[in-house]
C-alpha positions, 0 to 999 in steps of 0.5 A, a space after each residue: 276616708 282618703 287613701 294615701 299612696 306611699 312609694 319608697 325610691 331609695 337612691 342606691 340601688 344595689 341590683 339595677 343601678 338607679 332602678 326608679 330612673 330608668 326609662 320605659 317609653 321616655 317615661 321614668 319608672 318612679 313617674 309611672 308609678 306615680 301618674 299610675 296612682 294620681 290617676 285613681 284620685 282617690 288620694 295623695 301620693 307621697 315619695 320616701 327617698 334619700 335622693 335629691 334628684 328623686 324628690 325632685 322627679 316625684 315633685 315634678 309629677 305631682 308627688 309629695 315629698 315630706 323630708 329627705 329619708 335619712 341614710 340610716 334607713 336607706 340601705 339594701 338592709 334597711 326594712 319597708 316598715 322603717 320607711 314607713 314608720 319614718 314617713 308617719 313620724 
């Protein structure tokens, strides 16, 4: 059985603007997450996002994007569960 890594990364961070794109040692936090998941060689990495920029960075770093997440599931009040259900559908 393969593992599926699910990384939620919405574009509209409220407390820390663009936190997923912030860089540490010239690499974005999102890219580091993706690379760490891929390094395990346990399965595929999927990023759920509403941002075209985050989607592009994700695919450039080896993650998969099925579709952009609807804005209605990308608010500060949206639950992780709603993102997972949307991904599975």
